[in-house]
N, C-alpha and C positions, 0 to 999 in steps of 0.2 A: 504494500500500500504506500503510495506517495504521500508523505506528510503534507498537510495543508499549510500554505503560506498565509499572509495577512488576508483577512476577510474584510471587505468593505461594506459599509452599511447600505442597506437596500433603499433608503430614502423613504421608508414607510413609517408613519407615526404610530408607534406600538406602545402597548402598556408597559410600564416599568416592571421588571422581574427581579426577585431578590437574588443577591449574590450569596446569601447564606440565610439560614433560619436560626435566629437567636433562641437560646434556651437557658434554663438554669445551669449552674455550674455542675460539672460531672461529679456524681457521688461515688463512682468507682472507676478504676482503670485496669487495663489488661494489656498484654503484649503477645504477639504470635508471629508466624512467618507470613501466612496468607489468610485473608478474610474472604469468604465466599458469601455473597448476598443472594439468597434464593435457594430453594430446594426442589426445583422442578428437574426436568431432564438435564438441562445444561449445568445447573448448580451441583447436583448430586454426582454427575459424571466427573466434574472437576474435583470435587471433594474426595471421591473414591480413589482417583489417580494420585492425588496428593498424599492421602493416608497410606496408600500402598508404598509410596516412596519414603515414608517416614517424616514427611514435612509437618510442622506444626500448623494446624488449621483451626480457625474459628468460623463456624457456620452460623449464619443469621437467617432466621425465617420469621415472617409475619404470622405464620400459623404453626404447622408441624411438618417434619420432613415428608415429602411426597405430595403435600397439598399444593394447590396452584393449578395453572392452566394445563399442565401435562396430564394430570389425572382426569381432566375433563375431556380430553381429546378422544373423539369417537373414530375419527379417521385413523389411518395407519402410518406406516413408515415407507417412504418410496425408496426402492433400491432395485437395481438390475440383477435379478436372480434367475429369470426364465430363459430358456434356450432360444426363444423367439424374440428376445429383447436385446438391446445394445446400449452401451454407454452413450453413443452419439444420439440415439433416439431420446433418452432421458434428458440429455443436454439440450437438444432441440426443443423438446416440450417445455422445459424450464425457461428457455430464452423467449419462446413465443409468448408464454403466459406473462413474462416480465416486461413485455411491451417496449423493448428497446433500451431498458435501463439496467439490465443485469450486467455484471462484470463477468465476461465469458470465462476468464481464468479461474475465478472463484467458483463458478458453477461447475466447471470441469473437475476441480478439486472435490467438490461435494459429491458428484455422481460417481467418481472413481472410488471415493472413500465409503460410500453408502453400504455396499455389501459387507465390508469389514465392521461397520457399526452394528449391523444385524448380528453378525457372529459374536461380537463383543457382548451384546445384550444376552445372547443365549448362554455365553460363558458365565455371565453374572446371574443367571437363573431365570430369565424371562421365558415364558412359554407362548409361542406363537401358533396360530391355527395351521393345521396340516391338511393336505388333501388326501385322497384315498390311497395314494402311494407313499404316504408318510413323509412327503416333502412339504416344505413351506408353501401354503396356499397363497396365491397371488390374486388380488382384486384389481378392479378398474375404477378409476375416479376421474373427475372432471379435468380436462386438459391433457390427459395422458393418452397416448396412442397404443399402449401395450399394458398388459396386466403386470404391474410391478408393485402393488401396494400390499405390504405385509400387515396382517391384522392379528389381534389377540381377542379371544372371547367374542368374535364377530364384530361388535362395535365398542369394545372396551380396551382398545389398544393402548391408549394413554394411561389408563388405570393400571394395566399390566406393566408398562414401562416404569411408571412411578413406583409400583409395588416392588419390582425387582431391584431398582436402584436404591429405594429406601431400605430394603432388606440387606443389600450389599453394604450400604453405609452403616447400618446397625450392627452387622456382623463384625465389621472392622472396629467399631466403637466398643463392642463387647470384648473383642480380643485385646484391645488396649486396656480395658477396665480390669482385666485379670493381672495386669502389671501395674501395681499401685504407683510405681515410680514414674511411669510414663503416661498413664491415661489422661490426667488433667493437663499435663504439659503439652501433649501432642494434639488432642482434639477437644474442643469446647463447642457445645451446641447451645445457641441462644434462641429459644422458641418464643413465639408471641412477642417479638422484638422488632422494632422498625428503625431503620437507619434515618437519622435526621439530616446529616451532612457527611461528606467526605472530608477528612482532615488533609489539608494541603500546606505546602510551603513552597519556596522558590525552586525546589527540585521535583515537585510533583505531588502525587497522592501518597500518604503514609499512614492511613488509618480511617476510622469512622467514629462518629458520635451517634449514639443510639438512645432510644426511649422505649421503655417497656409499657405494658398495659396499665401500670399504676402511675405512669408519668415519671418514673425514676430515670435519670440521665446517666449514661456511662460512656467511656471512651476506650477504644481498642486501637493500638498501633500495630503496624505490620509493614513488611517490605512490598506487599502487593495486595490490591483489592480487586476481586472479580465480581462484576455486576452480572447477575443471572436472575434478574428480578421480574422478568416477564413483561406484560403489555400494559395497555393504557385504556382498556375497555370501559372502566367505570366512569370515564368522562362522558359517556353516552347513556341515554336512558334505557336503551335495550342493547344488551351485549351478551356474548357467549362466555365472557371472561368471569372468573371468580371475583369475590369481593376484594381480594388483595391486589387486584390489577389497577392500581391508582397512578401508574406512570412514575413511580418513585425513581427508577433507574435513570430515566431520561432527565428528570429534574436534578438528581444528584450529580450526574455527569456534567450537565450544563453549568451548575454552580461551581464545579471544580475546574472549569475552563476547557472542557472537552468540546470537540466539534461534533455536531449532530447532522444527520443527513436524511433527506427525502421524507420528512414527517407528514407531507401532504398525502402520502399514499396509505390510506386507511382502508383495509379490506373489510367489506361487509359480506358476511356469509349469506348466501341466498335463502337458505331454508332453515329458519328458526321458528319453532312452534308459536303460534298465536294462541295463548291459553284462553279458553272460554272464561268469561268474567266470573262465573260462579265458582271456578276452580283456582282463581288467581290467589297467590300467597304473597305476603310481604317479602320483598327481596327476591321474588321469583322473576329474574330479569332476562332470561333467555334460555330456552331448551333447544339445543342444537339437534337438527336432524341431518345426520351425516351424508356427505356427498356419495358415499358408497351405496346408499339406497337408490340414487339415480343410476349408479353404476350397474345395479342389478335390474334396472328397467323401469323404475318409477318415473313419472313425467309430471311436469308443471302444467296446470290447467287453470283457467279462470272459473268463475261461478257458473258459466254455461258449459263447461267441459271442453272448451277450445284450448288446443295446445299453445302454450305461450312461446316456446322456443322454436317452433317449426319455422324454417326459413330464415332464422336469425343468425345462425352460425352452422358451419359444416358439422360440428359435433353436437348440435342441438342442445338437449338438456345436460350434456356433459361438456359444454363450452367452459372456458375458464371463468372463475368466480366473478371477475369484474364485469364480464359480458352478461352473465345471467342476472346478477344483482341490478345492473343498469336497466336491462330489459324489463325486469319485474317492476322496478321503481317507475319507469315510464308508463307501464300499463296501469299501475295503481293510480298515478296522477291523472291519466286520461279517463279512467273509469270512475274514479272517486271511491273505489272499494278500499276497505281496510286491509285486506289480505288476499292472497291467491291460495291455491291448493297444490299439494304434492300427492298425486294419486299413485298409490302402490297396492291398491286392492287386488290387482291381477297377479301379484307376486305369490299370493297364497300364504296360508297360515304357517306352513313349514319354513318358508324362507324367512319370515318375520321372526319366528321363535329361534331358529338356528343361527341366522346371520345378524339379526338386530335385536337381541333380547333386551338390551338396556334401553334402546329407543322405544321399543314396544312398551316396556314397563313405565317409562317416563311419560309417554303420551297417554296411556290408559289411566295413570294416576291423576291426569289432568282432564279427564273426560273425553278423550279422543281415542278411538280404536282403529289404528291404521289397517288392520286386517279387513275391516268392513266399511271404512269410510276414508275419504281423502283427508289429509292433514292440512289444517289451515296454517299457512306460513307467510313470512315476509322477511326481507333482509335485516340483519342486525350486525353491529360492529363485532368484528371477530379477531383481527390481527393487524398489528402495525408493521407494514413492510419496511418502513424507515426505522432509524434508531441511532445509537451512538456509532459514529464512524469507526470501524474496526476491521482487522483482517480476520480470516477464518480461524486463526489461532488466538484471537481475542485482543491483540494489541490495539490500543486506541491512540489518540494524538497526545495523551498526557502520560508521562512516565509513572509507573506504578499502578495504573488503572487499566483493567481489562474488561471486556464486555462480550458475553456469549448468549446465544439464544435469541428470543424475540427482541430483547432490549438492544441488540446490536444490528448495525447495518453493514453487512459484509460484502454486499454486491450480489449475493445469491438470489434474493427475492425480487430485485428490480422494482418495477412499478406495480407489480401484482404477483402475489405468491402462488405457485403451483401447488395444488392439493397434496398434502402429506409430505411436503418437503421440509416442513418446520421441525417436526420431531427429529427427523434425520439430521438436519443441520445442528440442532441443539446437542444431540449426542456426539456428533463429530467435533464440534467446536469445544464443548466441555471437556472431552477426552484430550483434545490437542492442547488446550491451555493448561490442563492439569499436568501433562507431560512436560510442557514448556517450563512451567514454574517449578516443577520437581527438579528439573535440571539446572535451574537458576538462570532466568532470562535476563540478558543485559538490558539496560534502560533503553526504551524506545520513545520517540516523539520528543516534545518539548513542552514544558509547562506554560500555560497562558497566565503570566503574572499580571499583565495589564488588563484587569477585568473589574467589573462592577462588584463591590463587596458590601453594598448596602444591604442591611438585614431587616426582614420583616416577615410576618406570617399572615395567612388568610384565615379568618374566623371560620370555624366548622359550620356555622349557621348559613354560610353562603354556598355550601356544597350543592344544594339542590338547584339554586339559580345558575351555577356554573354548568351543571349537567344539562339543564334545560336549554341554555344558550348554545352550548356546543352541539347538542342534538339537532337543534333547529338550523344553525348556521353552517355546520360541517358534516352534514349527512351524506347520503349516497350521491346527491346532486348539489353542487355549490354554485354560487354566482357572486359577483362583486358586491352587490347590495347586501346579501346575506352575510358575507364575510366581514364587511364593514360594520354591520350591526353587531356581529359577534365580538369583534375586537373592541368596539365602544362599550359593549355590555361588560366585558371583562375588565376594561379600564376603570369602570365606575365602581367596581367592587372594593369595599373598604378593607383596610388591613389593620394589623395590630403589631405591637412591638416584638413579641416573642411567642413561641409555641410552648404550651404546657401539657398538651395531650397528643396522642396518636392521631385523633380526628383532625386536629389543627394542622399537623404535618401533612396528612393526606389531602386536606382541602387546599393547602398551599401548592402541593405538587399537581393536583388536578387543575388548579388555576393556571399554573405554568404550562401544562400540557395543552390546555385550550388555546393559549396564546401561540405556542409553537406551531400547532397544527394549522391554525387560522392564518398565521403569518406566511407559512410555507405555501399553503393553498392559494393565498392571495397573489403571491409572486408568480405562480405557474399559470400563465394565461393560455392554457390548452386543456384538452381532455386526453389523458393517457392512463392506461391501466385502471387502477381503482380510484384515481382522482378524476372525477367527472365535473365539468362546468357547463351550466346551461348557457352561459354567454360566450364560451369558446368551446364549441362542440366537437372539434376535430383535433387530432394530434398535429403538432407543429414540429417539423424536422429541426427547426432552430432550437427547440426545447429538449433535444435528446441529450440532456445533461442533468447533473445532480444539483439539488438545492442544499446548501450548507448553512447551518446556523451556529452561532457562538455568542456567548455573553461577553461583551467588551466593556470598556470603561464607561461608555455612554449608553449602554443598554444592549439590546439584541441586535446582532449584526447578521446580515443575510448576503449570501453570494451564490454563484453557480460554479460548478466544476465540470469539465468535460469528462466523459467516460474514459476509463483507463484501457478497456479492451472491448 
């Protein structure tokens, strides 16, 4: 990755963002070699490698190990394992879905490494679905031209990956605990703990400041910090992400001086269950219906039973997610309907119970029986294709700071992620950064010492208004007016001097994420991938470049960067 030079301001009047979140003085301190923030596929892969190498590791999670977006993933892991599939085919499918903004070298690294990632998970105890010949069964999902999706439990692939990694992590922790002299020194797990800020100096990142559920502040110093904190979905009113996905990693990296990339590319999953009103639960923000259901033959229809995707794309219902979501959104706007339908009634009870037991259970618990009736669906926020600018082995533009998984922008996802590439990337990147840091990585990048260090926090009471504004202004379809209104709304939100609770830290991070997404979306005056504009409806060849964001002395700075490959 070419390190980024000076970023010039984009000339946009943007809300002021904090350079730090002030808190009370730390009540405790600790020291370790590497801090890993997050316990999904990327974070646990990193931690397991580091523990195997005997490095001292502190793992921080807002919930418990294995919780997070990984466990929610119904889709699988994309890897070339079939005799009728090729590396070049997987590469091409990823590049096509990425709509001209993938970095081809990074994608090639991913697809070449993917089969090894599957083997690694099997070694760690994961159990994937097998076919009649006792070989790994391969499914088909949107945007893929070959069966290359590895599943577990039909539609519980993420849960199995999370289980296997959490078990591997626990096994290593147990082994260490048997040695009283090494257990506390080598591995520390901080559950229900949120990182407030990264500790920085003129040399880069050297630790974290944290807050627990009781508001107690602590600090941990380290030679390296790995962000594996997941996505930003809680900034929207409907998302497939868990409650922990409040964009912490992006906000932390920004405040530490890192460069962020392509945050306008927010992927909306086409098929999220619209729960009947009488079955809606507090916090029930999005039940994903996996792409694999369409891979088995389910189709999108309107209330009259007309096919939505017919004639819209050569792959019809299996078109890339950006195409399907945009088509659905346009149909909903034109018809005034609240939702469309995913019809899989012709698949039969056996397919639903054998291939999609989790989806079947989730739908039936909410008053919808997919065996006998179409599923009401509409698009919902699913994945951030942009993130902290990083290589596939996690190096960012700031020494001591690494980023892996959804929080990172490695060039693999481009302007739109191909189905089932995310878990694969998380495993590969986590494993690679773990090996890199186990060997002792030399410093990379350079610290951004000339940046805004003004500190403040956003009151938790503003969270709902932030989410409402982002959902309205930065949904599936954006335009100049809506983005202007969004930025003005975020600019008018009051702030306070410091954060005393986790809720206030999360509100501050969501506030930051809203500004970042809106600013990037406002800059990109075209429609590309999962960034769609009503006022610039076509892709522009002049915009085949990346959007970069960084926090400078005078606030948020925006520039563009040409693709590297």
